[in-house]
C-alpha positions in Angstrom: -7.3 -10.0 0.6 -10.9 -10.4 1.6 -11.8 -11.4 -1.9 -9.0 -14.0 -2.0 -10.3 -15.5 1.3 -13.9 -15.6 0.0 -12.8 -17.1 -3.3 -10.8 -19.9 -1.5 -13.8 -20.7 0.8 -16.0 -20.9 -2.3 -13.5 -23.2 -4.0 -13.5 -25.5 -1.0 -17.3 -25.9 -1.4 -17.2 -26.7 -5.1 -17.4 -30.5 -5.6 -17.1 -32.4 -8.8 -19.1 -35.2 -10.5 -17.1 -36.8 -13.3 -18.4 -39.5 -15.6 -16.1 -42.2 -17.1 -18.3 -43.6 -19.9 -17.7 -46.2 -22.6 -18.5 -49.8 -23.6 -17.8 -52.7 -21.4 -14.1 -53.5 -21.2 -13.1 -50.2 -22.8 -10.8 -49.1 -19.9 -13.1 -46.8 -17.9 -12.0 -48.1 -14.5 -8.3 -48.1 -15.5 -8.6 -44.5 -16.7 -10.6 -43.3 -13.7 -8.0 -44.8 -11.3 -5.2 -43.2 -13.2 -6.9 -39.8 -13.1 -7.7 -39.7 -9.4 -4.3 -38.5 -8.2 -4.1 -35.7 -10.8 -7.7 -34.7 -10.0 -7.0 -34.5 -6.3 -3.9 -32.4 -7.0 -5.7 -30.1 -9.4 -8.8 -29.6 -7.3 -7.7 -30.1 -3.8 -10.6 -32.5 -3.3 -10.6 -36.2 -2.6 -12.8 -38.2 -5.0 -14.9 -41.3 -4.4 -14.9 -43.8 -7.3 -18.4 -45.2 -7.9 -18.0 -48.2 -10.2 -21.3 -49.7 -11.2 -19.8 -53.2 -11.5 -18.3 -53.0 -8.0 -21.4 -51.6 -6.4 -24.1 -53.7 -8.1 -22.3 -56.4 -10.1 -22.4 -59.2 -7.5 -26.1 -58.5 -6.6 -27.2 -58.3 -10.2 -25.3 -61.5 -11.2 -27.1 -63.4 -8.5 -30.5 -62.0 -9.4 -30.2 -62.5 -13.1 -28.6 -65.9 -12.6 -31.6 -67.0 -10.5 -33.9 -65.7 -13.2 -32.1 -66.9 -16.4 -29.5 -69.4 -15.2 -26.8 -67.1 -16.7 -25.4 -64.7 -14.2 -23.6 -62.7 -17.0 -26.7 -62.2 -19.2 -26.9 -58.4 -19.1 -28.4 -58.3 -22.5 -31.5 -60.4 -21.6 -34.8 -58.6 -21.8 -35.3 -59.6 -18.1 -32.2 -57.7 -17.0 -32.9 -54.7 -19.2 -36.5 -54.5 -18.1 -36.1 -55.0 -14.4 -32.5 -54.5 -13.2 -30.5 -52.1 -15.5 -32.4 -48.9 -14.8 -32.5 -49.4 -11.0 -28.7 -50.0 -11.0 -28.1 -46.6 -12.8 -30.7 -44.8 -10.6 -29.0 -46.1 -7.5 -25.6 -45.0 -8.8 -26.8 -41.5 -9.5 -28.5 -41.4 -6.1 -25.3 -42.5 -4.4 -23.4 -39.8 -6.2 -26.0 -37.2 -5.2 -25.7 -38.2 -1.6 -21.9 -37.9 -1.7 -22.1 -34.5 -3.3 -24.6 -33.3 -0.7 -22.0 -34.4 1.9 -19.3 -32.5 0.1 -17.6 -35.5 -1.5 -16.6 -35.3 -5.2 -17.3 -38.4 -7.3 -16.0 -40.2 -10.3 -18.6 -42.5 -11.8 -17.7 -45.4 -13.9 -20.5 -47.2 -15.8 -20.9 -48.8 -19.2 -22.8 -46.9 -21.8 -24.3 -48.0 -25.1 
């Protein structure tokens, strides 16, 4: 009985970090949202969806639009050199903070 209690306490401390990766428009967000209920049921943990476009899309669109006159130009050397990596770093940092607080995460971000 003592081992079962210890095992359950340990399971409650285990948090998850899941990555939903793929090209833009490939269905990452749709898949992530569909998987949250089964993940909660399977793990007993709530999950926070960290979608890069939701978190940083509006900011980056304004910034890149101001610099290139095209708010959707995520392939420009300017975006790649100055904005892309900080977006991903911030996404990872947010996930790490959530994990430290005991919150599981599902991360949704385009990959190449």
